[in-house]
VEXTI-101799 format. One record per residue (C-alpha): x, y, z; residue in one letter. Coordinates in steps of 0.05 Angstrom, whole numbers, plus 5000, padded with zeros to 4 digits. Example, Ala and Ser with C-alpha at 12.3 -4.5 7.8 and 13.67 -1.06 7.14 Angstrom:
# VEXTI-101799
524649105156a;527349795143s;
//
This chain:
# VEXTI-101799
794079837896m;796179287848i;790979517798e;793480237804a;800680017790e;798379617730l;795380257702l;802480527696t;803280077636y;797080347602a;800880897565y;795681447552p;798281687483p;797780967456f;790480927475i;788681577440v;792981447378l;789680777370a;782881117373a;785281617320a;786981047272l;780380697286l;776581337272m;779181327201l;776180647186v;770080587231l;763280887216p;762981607240r;758581497301t;762580887325l;769181247312g;767281847354y;764781377409a;771581027410v;774981697413g;770681917472t;772081267509l;779581327498s;779682007532l;775281757590i;780581227599a;786081747600v;782382147653t;781681517696a;789081347688i;791082047708a;786782007770f;788481307794f;795881207777v;799881317841p;804381917847e;811581757829g;809581197782a;813781187719h;816180757662l;823780757653t;827380447594t;833380507549e;832880787479f;838080887425l;843580777475g;840881287524f;839281017593a;833881267641e;828781477589i;821981607620q;816181657570p;811081627627f;811981987693f;806582177743v;807382737794d;802583287818d;803983697756f;802883167703s;796882877740r;793483557743l;794683707669v;792882997649g;786283047686l;784583707652g;786483477582l;782882807589g;776483117618f;776183687568l;778283237510g;772382767525t;767283327517f;771083657459a;770183007420v;762682987438v;762183717416y;765783577350a;761182987334y;754983407347s;757983977305s;758383537243e;765883487243a;768382957194s;771682297213r;778282557185v;777983187227m;776482767288g;782482327274a;786982937266f;784283207332a;785382557370l;792582497344a;793783207367y;790783067435v;795082437442a;801382837428s;799483367480a;797982837532i;804682507516g;807983187526t;804583277594a;806382577620f;813582507596t;818982497649g;824982687607d;827283187555w;828582677499l;821382427496v;819083137505l;822483347439v;819082777402f;812182937430m;813283687421w;814583597347e;808783107340l;804283627372m;806484137320a;805283667261v;798383417283t;795784107302s;797984377234t;794183817200l;788083977241l;788384697217v;789684527144w;783984017142n;778884577137y;781884867074g;780785577049g;783886127091d;785985617142a;791385357095v;794886027092r;794586157166s;796385427179g;802685517138y;804786107182r;802885687243y;807385117218a;813285597208i;812585867279a;812085187311h;817584897267g;822185447292i;819885317364a;821184577357g;828184667331n;829885157386l;827384657439v;831284097404l;837784497406f;836284687479a;835483957498v;841883757460a;845784307495a;842684107562h;844883377552y;851883607533a;852183997599t;848683507646v;849582827613g;842382607627e;835482727599f;831082577660v;827783197690y;831583447751g;837683017738a;843983437746g;840184097743a;833884427768d;830184497703g;833984637639i;841384757646a;843485487651t;846885867595g;845685687523i;840485137539p;836385627580a;836586167527i;834485697472l;828985397515a;826386087533t;825786257459l;822885587437g;817885507493i;816486257490g;813586177420i;808785637444n;806586037506v;805686667463a;810987137490f;809787847463i;812887877393g;812587117386f;804987067392h;802187277325t;801086557302w;795686487356l;790487017336p;792286907264d;790786157265t;785385987315y;779686377281p;780686017214k;779285267219p;772784897233h;769785197297f;770184507331a;777584467314a;778585137349s;776084817414v;781884327412f;786984837389l;785085317444s;787484837498v;792684317482f;798784677454t;798985277499t;797184937564k;801984357557t;807384857537s;805985247601a;807284607640l;813884497603i;815585227617f;815385047691y;819484417679r;824884847647a;824685427697f;822385177765p;826285727802e;824686467810t;825886867747n;823287577751l;824687727678y;819787177659l;814887397712a;814488097684y;813887827614m;807687467641g;804888117669g;805988477602l;802687897566m;796487967610a;795788707592v;797788627518y;793088047504g;787188367539a;788289027503t;788488727433f;782588277450a;778488897462l;779989147392l;777388517356q;771088437315h;772087697302d;769587297362m;774886757358r;780487267348a;778187607413l;778386937449l;785186787419s;788287417446y;785587227514h;789286567510i;795586997510q;792987427567a;791286827610q;797986507595l;800887137623g;798286957692y;801286267687m;808086537665v;807887057720a;806386547774g;811886087749i;816686667745g;815186887816i;817386187835g;814186157905s;809885557925a;803686007922l;805686287854g;806985607822v;800685297852a;796585887828g;799685837758a;798185087753m;791185207780g;790085747728h;792785277674l;787584757695f;781985257697n;783885537629n;783284847599i;775984867622l;773385567612y;777385747550k;774785137513s;767785287539l;767985987510l;770285717442f;764585207446m;759385747458a;762086207404v;762585607358g;755185457366v;753586187349v;757886127285i;754685457269y;747585717275r;748486417246t;754386347198g;757186997227e;763987127258n;763487877270d;760588017339l;758088697317y;753388377266k;749787977319l;745488147379g;739587937420g;741087197413l;739687017485w;732286927469k;733786487409e;739686107441m;738686097517p;742885467528i;748685747488t;747986407527a;748386017593i;754585637568g;757886297549y;755986607616l;759086037656l;765586107617g;765586867620a;764386887696l;770086397707s;775286737662i;773587417693t;774687127763a;767687257791v;766886957861p;763686277859g;767686037798f;774285667794s;777786237758g;776786677820f;780786197862v;786786097816s;787386817792k;787087047865g;792886587883m;797286887828v;795487597849l;796887417922d;803687137902a;805387797868a;802988167931s;807887787975g;802987358014y;805886858064f;812087268074g;814487258002g;817487847964p;812588377942e;812388557867y;807689157864q;808989327790a;807588607771l;801288607813y;798589217777w;800188937709l;796188317727l;790488737756f;790189167693i;789988527652g;784088297695a;780388947680v;781588847605g;779088137611t;772688367644f;771588907592l;772688407535s;767587917559f;762488447576i;763388687504k;762887987473l;756787797514g;753388457503y;753988487427y;752487747415v;746987597465f;744088257492l;744888847445h;738389007409g;733088517385p;735187907345s;733287927271d;734987197263r;730786577273e;735986067294v;736085437333k;739885337398d;745484847409a;744684117389k;744383577442t;751783397440g;753884127441q;749284247500t;752083657539v;759283887526a;758084607545m;754084477608l;758783927632s;764984367625v;761284977651g;758784567710g;765984397728a;767885137725c;762385277776l;763084667820a;770584757831l;769785477853g;763985427902l;765385717972p;766785188025e;764684617978l;768284597911g;774585007918w;777884557971p;777183967922i;780384397868f;786184647910t;787683947936d;789483757864l;794784297860l;802284207871p;805084507936f;798084487966v;795584018019d;787984068021g;786884808034t;793884988056s;800085188016v;806484838035i;811585388047v;818285088064g;817184668127e;810785018146t;803785088117t;799585708106e;792085668100a;788685908036l;782786388043h;780286537972p;773786817998y;776787298049s;773687998054p;779688298018s;778987817959h;771487957953l;772888707958e;777988657901d;772888287859a;767588817871a;772489377852i;774488997790l;767288917768f;765589647782a;771489917743i;769889457684s;762489607682a;763590367683v;769390297634g;765289917584f;759890447583v;765290967568l;769090597514i;763490197480r;762290667422k;769690817406p;771190077408l;765789917357s;769290357306k;776090007312l;777889377272d;784989107266l;783688677205g;788888127202d;792388167270p;798887867242a;799288397188m;798288967238i;802188717298v;808088397263f;807988597189p;814988327174l;813187637198g;806487667162y;809387847094y;815387377100v;810686817119g;805786967064r;811287047012g;814686397030s;807886047031m;806286286961v;813186086936a;812585386966v;805485256943t;806785516872e;813085096867t;809084496891y;803584646840r;808684686783a;812284046803v;805583686813d;803183906744s;809683676711l;809483006747a;802182866732v;803183076659g;809182626652f;805582016681v;799582136636r;804082166574r;807781536594v;801181186606y;798681396537w;805081176503i;804680496537g;797580386510n;799080686441n;806280506422p;805080536346v;801681206349l;807181466395a;812681256345v;808781556287d;807682196326a;815082226343f;816982136270c;811782646246h;808682116199r;801482106223l;796881856166p;789882146159d;786481526189w;790581606253v;788682336259v;781282146251e;782181596302l;785382066352e;779682556344e;774781996363r;779081706419q;780682016486p;787982166499a;788581606550d;788281066497g;780780966494g;779380726565r;779381046633p;785881056672s;786280606732t;792180976761i;790481406822h;795181986814l;793082376875r;792182206949a;789782617009d;796482857035i;793483017104g;790982307116i;797482017089t;801682437137i;796982287194l;797281537184v;804781527175l;805681977236t;801481537280i;804680887256l;811781157263l;810081437332t;807280777356i;813380417327l;818280887363v;814480837428l;814280077423l;821780087414l;822280517476v;
//
């Protein structure tokens, strides 16, 4: 017990941030090894620190600041982020990701873990903004089209961060404290709640606020997409619950609409990562719906689905990433028959697809069933039939999407490519995460271990008020629903397969939200061109000053327009820098500079806390 309490002082973000700094200076293999070990440590801390443990301090005159707080919610999310992060780092190393990209990814992971474990709104704002900065750097690191989409991503998350900041300020003005639950259940009502809904709504991809997601995640390095697919949206779903722990049917129905909307637009995609990105929105819909329902079963199901999404969504991005890595192709319609060439990758994809589509035997079946049961009024709760059918339609769209993706990538026609399968590290990552998806959903064996991790659940029973109600995820009615879902989806895919192949949205942001797309692109061009002009003037000025300093006589003569012939001949033979190379380094990698400054300032602030 003493050892467990001591772990309270092992602040998880510190460990991962330190690993990010070390990765910049250590040899690549050693740096990635340190990064992997740091996340194993986070997983262990999340598992062993006792519930209710917290660090409380005073900061900037504010009392009762809690940068580290452990309850059922933070433990569950911390376990998921630590476990997945471990294998995401292994995957990135095997996928030839650079040390710099690995450092960006670790800093991003650290900020997300800090967001999950914080116990008050003030530290949340800091970690929330840090998460936006580090994830933007991770996108930009790849260059090319990722810079443009990363700029739009930065605008979206900058707006979200400011809205959350204003919400927290208004909350403090109302309540007088920052600690979760102090003076109010969740965020204070009124202006704070409205601002929090908008700010957090951007991060959890509310309809209309979501275009940053499918616009950004297909663009960076495929290993970066594995990190991006998990950490921002899932930690934001947790904060969504922190802000709105009570029943809110408006939010619940927004979740139902997200499930349908995301699955529908996923079906229309040609780009594999764009399809998966829309399904992040669709799966977030189930989390938002469960939280909005507000019952013990609904919240437990939402948190369970959050945990499962950390696993199977990253697994799907891993499998698709290997396909892109080996074939160089992003368009699923230009692939086919790869299961013979890439059987391990096909198995990894299958494990993720069976879990996200809620096939019995996989963890997704358990958590999605809990959310659907909550909408159906199980355990005496209110019945929301319209919400239930929205979620069910979303489930059909999910099934159709992953039948489509698997069919065109791995099954359709013979493969005309001779490609290798996943590398060793990629294989280890995919099969480890896929194994967890399977193990935590097995009848009578795995699912009780999974549900025991959930809030409001004691073993295999949901705590409803002062009583408990037993969970039966493998009841005949649940299995019957799964069979109906599969039958509808299989027949539906046969009917819509050919029409779907002729549809292509192009840039989702341009089609779905053209005003936002063109405003974002126009402002991006204006900012980058202004930066280019200022940079050119500054560099030109420094070069001229450097030349004048090395050639004062020539400079005076040039100024007075009295250049003799011998000087002209000398200038023709001499370079403009005075005859020797410049030792001034005029340019630095802005991404690394921002990363190092961000990490150092973060560590300094947290040390002060």
